[in-house]
N, C-alpha and C positions, 0 to 999 in steps of 0.2 A: 759183625763187630760187637764184642761184649764189653760192657762198662761195669767196673767194680769200685765202690767207695772204699778207700784204704785209710787206716789211722794216720794222723799227722805225725806221731812219733816215729812211725816206720819210714816216712819220707825225710824227716829231719836228719835221720842217720845218714842220708845220702850227701849232706852238705860238705862233708870232709872229702868227697870224691872230686877228682879233677874233671872239669867240664870242657877242657880243650879238645878232648878226643870224642866228645859226644856226637852221636849221629844226628845230622840235621835233616829234617823231613819237610819237603815242600808239598803241602797237601793239595796244591793246585797243579802240580806237575803231572797232569793226566789228561789224555784226550777226551775222557768222558765228560769234562766240563762243558763240552759242546752241547750236551743234552740237558744242561742246567735250566731250570725254570725260574731261577732267581737271578743273582748278579755275580755268580762265580767267575764268569768270563772277564768282567771288569776287574774283579779282585785279582785274577790271575795276571792281568796286565800290570797292575800296580805293584804286586809283590815281586813280579819279574824284574821291574825296574829297580826296586829296592835291593834285591839280592845280587844284582849285577855290580860286582866290585871293580872299580877302575882306579888307576894310579896316575896315568899321564894326563896332561892338560886337555888334549883334543878329546879324549874319551870322556873326561869329566864334563866338558861342554856339551857333548852329544847326549850324555845322560841327563843333564839339566833340560835340554830341549825335549827329551822324552817325557820328563815330568810336566813341562809346560803344556805339551800336546795332550797328555792324559788329562790334566786339569781342564783344559778347554773343552775336550770331548765330554767329560763328565758334567761340566756346567751346562753344555748344550742339551745333553740327554735329560738332566734333571729339570731344566726349564720346560722341556716338552711335556714333562709329567705334571707340571704345576697347573693348578686351576687358573683360569684367565684373570681372575681378580687377585690372585695371590702374588705378593711381591717379596722377593728375597735377594739379598746381595750376593754377588758372585762368590765372595769369600766363603759364604755359608754353603754354597752348592758344590764347590770343587772337590770336596771330600765326602759329600753326602751319600749315604747308602739307603737302599730300599727297605721298607718295612716288610715283615713276613710273619706268619704264624707257624707254630710247630707242625700243624697239619700240612701247610704248604711246603715246609722243609722236607717232610716225609714224602710228599708227592714228587718233589724234585729228585730225591734220592732214589725212589722207585722208578723214576723215569730214566735212570742210568747215570746220574751225576755222582762221581766218586767223591768229590769234595763235600757235597751235601750229605753223603752217607756218613762221612767223618763227623760233620757238625751235628747231624741228627743223633748219632750215638752219644756225642758229648753233651748236648743240651737235654736229651731225653733222660740221661743219667742224672744230670744236675737238677733238672726240674723235679724228678722223682724224689730227690733228697731235700730240696729246699722250698720249692714252690708247687708242690704236687696239686694242691687245691685250685691253682690258677692255670695249670699247664695248657689247657685247651681254650682258655679265654683271654689270653694275653697277646699283645702286639709286640713283636721283637724287632730290634734294629741294631745292626753293628754300627758303632760310632767310629767313623773313619776306618783306618786299616791297622789298628793296634790291638785288636781282639778285646775291645771294650764293648760290652753288651748292654743296651738300654732295653728294659722290660717294663711294659705298662699294662695294667689291668684295665680292660675296656669298660667294665661295669663300674668299678669304684674310682677309677682315675689314679690309683696308687701306682707309683713307679719305683723302680730299683735300677741301680747301675752296678754292673759286675765287671771284673777284669780277670781274664784268663791268662795264665802265665806258666812258664816251665819252672819247676822247683830247681834251685841250684843243686847240682850233683846228679841230675837225671841223665840217664844214658842216651835218651833220645830227646831232641828239642825241636819243636815246631818252628819252622822258619817264619820270622816276623813277630814271634811272641817274645816278650821280655822274659828274662830270667831273674828270679828273686828267691830269697829265703821265705820260709813259711812263718806266719804269725799265729800264735795261739790265742791272741786277744787279751791275755792276762799278763800284764807287765810285772806282776809280783811273782810270776812263775819261776821255777828253777831254770827253765830254758832262757828266759829274758835276762835273769841275773848272771847266769854263766856267760852269756854273750857280752854283757857289760863288763864283767870282770876281765874277760879276755882282751877287750879293747883297751881298757885302762892299763893293764899289765904291759901290753905291747907298746902303748904310747910312752909309759914311764921308762921303759927299757931302751927304746930305739929312736925316739923322736928328739933330735938335738935341741930344738927350740922350745920344747915343752918341759923337759926335765922330770925328775922323779917325784919331787914334792914331799919327800920324807925327811924326818929329823931337821925341821926348820924351826925358826923362832915362833912360838905359839902366841896368839893374841892375848891380851891382858886377861880375858876370861873366856872359858870354853865350857861346854857341857861334857862332863865325864860320864861316859855311857856304860861304865862298869856297873853291872846289875846290883842295885841296892834293894833290900827288903826291910821294911820297918817292923815295929812290934806287932802291928796288926796284919802282917803278911802281905802288905801291898808293895808292888814293885815300883821302882823309881830310879831317878838319876840325880845328879847334883851339879851345881855350878861351881867350877873350879877356878880359883885365882892362880894363874900359872906362874907368877913370880919370875917372868922372863925365861922360863924353861924352854927346852926344845922338844919337839915331838911331831906327830903327824895328825892332821885334822882335816875335816871336811866342812865346807860352808853350805848353808841352805839359802837359796834365792826363791822368794815366794811373794805372793800378793797378800797384803794384810786384809784387804776388803773394806767395805763401808762400816761394818759393825765393829764395836770396840774389841780389841784383842783380849781374849778371856784370861790370858796369863802373861804377865810382864814382870821384868825385874825393875823394882823401884827402890828408893831408899828404905821404904818400909819392909820390903820382901827380900832384900839382898841377903841378910843373914840366914833367913829360912831357906832360901834357894841354895845357899852354900852347904846346907845340911842335907836337904832332901826335897826333890820335886816329884810328886806322885805322877806316875806314868799316865794314869787315867785322866788326870787333870789337863794334860796337854792336848791341843787340837789335833785332828787327824793328820794334817800335813806334817806336823812336828813328829808324830808317832811314826809315820811312814819314812821320814828322813832318818830317824833313829834306826829303823829296821834296815834300811839300805846301808847306812854307815857300818852297822855291825856285820852285815853280810859281806861287806867289802873288807872286813878285817881291820877296821880303823876304830880307835877308842874315843876320839874327841870330835865334837861337832860344834860349829859356831852358828848361832842364830841371833840375829840383831836384837830382837825384842827381849831376849833373855840374857844376852851377853853385854849389852849396853844399858846403863841405868837410865830408864826412860824419863824420869822426872828430874834429872840432873843435867842442866844445860852445859856445865863444864865437862862432865864425863862424855856427853854426846859430841861436843866439839873435839875433844881429844881423840876419841875413838873413831869418829867419822874422818878425821884427818889421816888416819892410818888405813883407810879403806883399800888404797892401792896395794899396800903390803899384805893386808889380810887376805884379799882375794888372789893375789899373785902367788902367795906362799902356800895356799891350801892345796891339798892333794888332789881334790876335785871339788867342783861346786855342783850341788844337786839343784836343778831348776824345775820347780813344779809349774810348768808352763801352762797346763790346761786347767788349773784351778784358779777361780776368781777370788777366793779368800782362803782363810786358814782351815776351812771345813773340807775343802775339796780333796785333799790328800795328794799323794804323788803317783799312786798306781791307778791304772784303769783296767777294767775287766769287761771284755765283750764276749759274751757266752758263745757267739757264733764262731768266731775265728775263721781261719782259712779251711777250705775243703779240698780234698785230693781225690782224683779219680784215675783209675788205671784202665786204659783202652787196649784191648787185646784183639789181634786179628792175625790168623795164620801163624800163631806161636810168637808173634812179635808184640811187645808191650810198649806203651807210651804213657808216662805219668804227666797229668796236667792238673794244675791247681787253680782255684777260683777264689777271688776275694771280693766281698761287697765293698763298693766304693761309696762311702758316706762320710759325713762329718768333715774332717780336714782334707779328705780326698777330693772334695768339691770346691775347695777354696780357689778364688781367683784374684781378688783385690786385697790391698793392705788392710782395708777396713774389715773384711771378712777374716783375715788372719788375726787381727787383734781380738775379734770376738771369740775365735776358737782357741787362741793362745793369749789369754788376758795378761799374763806376766810380761810378754814381750812388748806390750803397749806402755809399760810403766818406765818412766824416765830413770828412776833409781836403779832399775835392773840393767840398764845399758852398760854402765861401767862394770857392774858385777860380771856381766857376760864377756866384755872386752878384756878385762884384766885377768880373769881366771885362766890358768894354764889348760884346764880341761873343764867342760861343762857336760853333765849328764842330764839330758832333757827327758823329763817324764811326760811323754806325749800321750795323746789318745792312741791306743792300740800298739804302740811300740816305744822302745827306748832308743835314744840317739846319743852319740858322743861327739862333741865338737871340741877340737883342740887347736893349737896354733898351726898345725900342719894338715888339717883336713876335717872332714865330717863323715862319720859312719853311722849306719842305722841297722836295726834288726833285719829289715826286709832286704837290704842291700841294693835297692834300686830307687832312685829319685824319680823315676818315670811312673811309678805306681802309687796308688793309695796305700797308706794314709797320707802320703805327701801331697801337697797342693798340685794342681794341674801344671804340667811342665810349661815353661816359657810365659808364665803369668807373673803379675806383680807380686802375688803372694809367694810364689816359688823363689823369685829372686830375693825378696825381702828377708826370707828366713836364712838364706845362705851367704849373702854378700857381706854383711856387716863385720863379723868377726874375721872373715878371711881378709878383708881390706885392712883391718886394724893389725892383724898378725903379720901380713906381708910387709907393712911399713917397718915393723920392728925387726923382722928378719933381715931386711935390707939395710936398715939404718941403726941397728941395735948396738953398735959399738960407737961410742962418742968419738967424734973426729972423722968418722967414715960415713957421713950422711950429707945429703944435699939439703941445706936449710930451706930452699924454695920448695922442694918436694915435700919436706916435712910440714911446711906451712899448708900445702894443699891437703896433706893427710889430716891435719887438724881441722881444716875447713870441712872436709867430708865427714869427719867425726861430728862436728857441730850440726851439720845438715841432717844427719841421721838422728841425732839426739833430739833436735828441736821438734821433730814430728811426734814425739812421745808425750805421755801425759803425766802431770804432777798433781797430787792432791793439794800440797802446800806450794804455791808459786814462789814463796820465799826460798825454796830449796833449789831453784834453777841453777845456781852456781855450785852449791854443795853436792848436788847429785852427779855432777861431772868432775868433781874435784880430783878423784883418783886418776882419771885419764889425764888431767892437766899436770898432775905431779909426775905421771909417767913420761910425758913429753918433756917436762922440765929437766928430768934426769938426763935425757939425751942431749938437750941443747944448752943447758945452763942459762937459758933465757929467762927474763922476768915476766911473770904472768900478771896480766892486768884485767881481771874481771871478764874473762872470756876471750881476750886478745893477747898477743905477745909483743913485747917491746921491739924486737928486731924486725917485725913485719906488720907494724901498725897500719900502714897504708893498705896493704892487702887485706888485713883484718877488718877494715872498715868498709869493704866492698860487699856487705851483706844486704839482702833485700828480703822483705816479708812476702811469702807466697800468698797470692790471693785465695780467698777473700780476706781483706784487711778489716776485721770485725771488732777489734778491741781498742779502746782508748789508751792513752798513756797511763800506766798503773798509778793509782793514787798514792800507794806506798812505794817510796824509792827503794830500789834494790841493786841498781848498777848504774854506772855512768851512761849517758845517752848515746855515746859512741859505741856501746856494746850491744850485741844481739840479746843479751840477757836482760836488757832494760825494758823489753816489750813483750807482750803476750800475743801468741799467734794461734791460728786455727790449723793451718796446713804446714807449719814449720817455716824455716827460712832457707834461702839459697845464697850462693856466692857467685859473683862474676869472676871467671878465671881469665886473667890477662896473660896472653902468651908472648907477644912481641911488643916491646915498649922501648921508648927512648928516654923517658923522664921518670922512671920508677923511683929513683932515689931522691928526687927533688923534695917531696914532702917529708920523707924519712929524715933527710939531712937537716931539715929546718925545725925538727922537734927539739925543743930546749929541755923539756922535762915531761915525764909521765909517771904518775903515782896512783896507787890505790891504798886505802887504809882498810886493813882487815878488821872484822868485828869479833873475832874469836881466835882460837888456837890454830885454825886451819888456814895456811897461807894461800891456798887456792880455793877457799870457801867463800863465805859471805863477806861482803865489804860494806863499809859505812860511808865511804866517800871516795872520789876518784876524779882525776882530771888529766888532760893533755894540754901542754902549752907549746904552741908552735908559732914561730915567727913567719908571718905570711901576710899577704894582701887579700882582703876580701872583695868580692864583687857584689855590690848591692843590686838586687833584683826584686821582683814582686811575685808573690804567690797568688795565683788567680783562682778564685772559687766560682765556678760557672753557675749561672742561674739555670732554671729548667729550660728556658727558651734557647739559650746558647748551647746548652748541653744537647738538646734535641737536634739542633742544627748541625752538631758535630757527630750525630749518629748515636747519641746517648753514651758516649765513652767516658773516660775518667772525669771525675768531678773537679779535679785540681790539676794545675799545670804551672810552670813558670811562665809568666806573661812574656810573650814574644811576638814579633811582627809577622811571623809566618803562619798562615792558616792552611793546613793540609790535612787530609784524612777525614773520614766520616762522610756523612751525607751533606749535600749542599741544598739549602732550602731557598727557592726562588723568592726574590724580593724581601729576604730577611735581613734586617740590619742589626748586627750584634751590639752588645753593650760596649761603649767606648769610654776610654779614660784619657785624661790629659797627660798622665804619667807615661813615659815611653817604655815599651817593653824591650826585652833583649832581642836585638837583631840577629837572626840566625844565618842569613845569606845562603839558604839552600841546605843547611844542616838539619838533622832530625833530632828533636829533644824528647826525652822520656823521663817522667817523674815516678819514683817508687816511694810512696809514703811509708814511714816507719810504723805508724799507728793510725787509728781512725780519728780524724781531726774533729774537734769540737770548736765550731766557729766562734762561739761566745767566750771561749777560755784560752785556746791555744795561740791565736794570732790576733794582732791589732788590725782587723779588717776595716776597710772603708769602702763605701759604695761607688758605683760608676757615676760620672758627672751628669749623665742624662737622667738620673733618678731610677734607673732600672736596677735589676737585682744582682748582677755580678758584683763581686767584691775583690779587692786587692789587699794584700798585707805585705809589709816590707820584710824581706828575709835576705840572706847573703849566701853566695856560693863560695865554698872553699875547695880549691882544686887539689885532687889527690894525684892522679897521673893518667897517662894515655895508654892505649893498648890496641893491638891489631891481631886478629886471628890469622893463623897460617892459611895460605891459599885464598885470602880475601883482601881486596884493596881497601875495604872499609876501616876507618880509624875512629876509635871511640875514646872520648875523654870522660873522666869520672869526677863528679863533684859531690861533696857533702853539702846539703842544705841546712843552714844553721839559723837560729833565731836567738835574740838576746834572752838570757836566762831571766826567769821571773824574780830571782833573788840575787842581788849583786853583793859579793862578799866584801869588796874593797872599793872605795871611791876611785873612779877612773879606770877600773879594770874592764877589759873587753871580755865578758864572760858569756858564753853561748851554750846552747843545747842543740844537738842534732835532731832533725825532724824528718829527713828523707835523703835518698840518694838520687842524683840526676845524671843521666848520660846524654852526651851530645855527640852524634856520629857524623862523620864527613866522608866524602867519596874518595879522598886520597890524603896523603900527608901534605901535599902542597895546599889543598883547600883548607886543611886544618890549620896550617901555619899562617896562612893569609888571614883567616878569621881571628885567630888569637892576636895578630898584630894590629888589624884594623878595627876590631870591635872590643874584644875582651880586655886587652891591656889598657885601653883608654878608659874603661869603666872602673878599673881597680882603685881602691882607696890606698892611702899611704900604708907602708909596711908597719905592722905592730905585732905585739905578742897576743895571739888569740888563745883564749883558754876555753876548752870545751869540757863541760862537766856532765 
């Protein structure tokens, strides 16, 4: 078997070929594997199960049983090979492969294993081209059964991960190998730009929900990219006041970074920029965006730092209020996702790129490509994703991505296009690097956000043909995703999602109230802060306390989704008024004040702050709870007497109570705590419960009621007003509706104060 390295350009020409008629080769379909000295027999079993296609239910169940049996056998075999002191979970053993060397592979091939003959020819040719100096001193291991190869140098400890795949268009495909396009490594290449141009053209012409994006109203200012040359022969562009004209433009989405932006439009530079902006004075990310825009045949480019007057609060408020229109109308948004600041640029250049080999035997040839799996190909967690794609961690970028009809991601090693109808990439396979490992949090995080956002608008995009409840859930998912992202200026929490809010408002006609909606205030108040709760209530007010935007979070917020309910409208129907005062030109941006007035009856209770002794007796769980008569959960310490109060706690009668604090409490400031009567360290503070509504999950008898925990506001606007602030969400769960109704009748209703207008600020 002869191996030849072939140029990438020669293989790229095959991409236009149809792959449906490609000849599929099972390299383990040979009796000679019985003579294998490695693990080809095990691989033959696994690939045999994978290739066995079934359609009916009985056959599918039989196939699943085959996979289970294979996993059990492999686990048992791997455990026998482990050292006595070595411990590994079964999940890590069921797909584990044996290590080998190139010499051992050669010995197995010479012993008569036809599969090892193929692998030896493949790896011998690959090592000769890429790792020749390490070829006889490395330990090799197939990772699972997807033709991923782990290579480790025994002496230096250096390791590499490679993925073998069949190029799209190849006439012969190895069974079990993924098929993918080749990557040159240089995203500024003609190959990459031609692919991007083809995707965009196809989207503009054939995608109903994306639209063409040409001849649209231009933003107030854009960069005119028609080449200008000044008296000194220097090339440049200029800032154009569009005067409400129509045209075609592209937006740039990028990270500013920690250092000051080297060039901005200010009141002092506005006139100069309208005449000439020297090309060499622009940072690399801007220069690359200009090159992409020109290569796509578009004249105008919108960049926030140049097209909005940075030292004019009025101009910023006016233009930021138009973000939804600016990004929705753009032909495409260029996203420099891999650059942490303005210096990083939009392009990446990996000099290695993919490598192609042609294996020939008896006049038959098979083309196989190999790609080094590094960088983004190794991502697993969302944290890793944000490090590799800094732009995607920025909260401002969320709405830029969601609102744009198309986004061209300038990734490491390849370009991707995400539109309202799908996601395409240069390599054509989400199972291979440079994509994150499949089925990981990183992989899901990169793909789910815009798809979820776009699906909602495809389904409910025509006013009057949507479900208000489902759109409420869509908004909550939007907030959950957005809240995990990072803001440099925390005062931007509402403005940075303003465009998405305006988008929802166009569909519903509903009133936006600083992160919540008037028609679904009860549902909107069911947010909780994901642990850990590390931040105190912000010293500078930016939103009403009932809004998720009023608090700072480490891991974002989440919502409780209520599926079946009897009393959802009780709270909603009692709302007398709800208002927010905006502090600028953007009706969905910053607010200066806000309140909800609801006619209701509050339930006075106590917030308990556990001392160390009582917290330890409970197993060291939450520091705070609503004081109640039920003691359940955690450890029980023998002969331990907890702190006691003369004040009676809330009787639960078998129900389960959970408290979800909105922020990290400061005992000295946030509540009027008083100590236990026996002088010990537990403390109580008077608070009140405001009932929202009840809910039950499908298929479960458990019924849960939701309450907002409120305290009296520190500043009372009018004498006699009952003005409160939200501090937490409480859930009380019951075994059935009957137990729930009994508790409300015998306990809760007896504690309620007289009905009044409660104002939450």
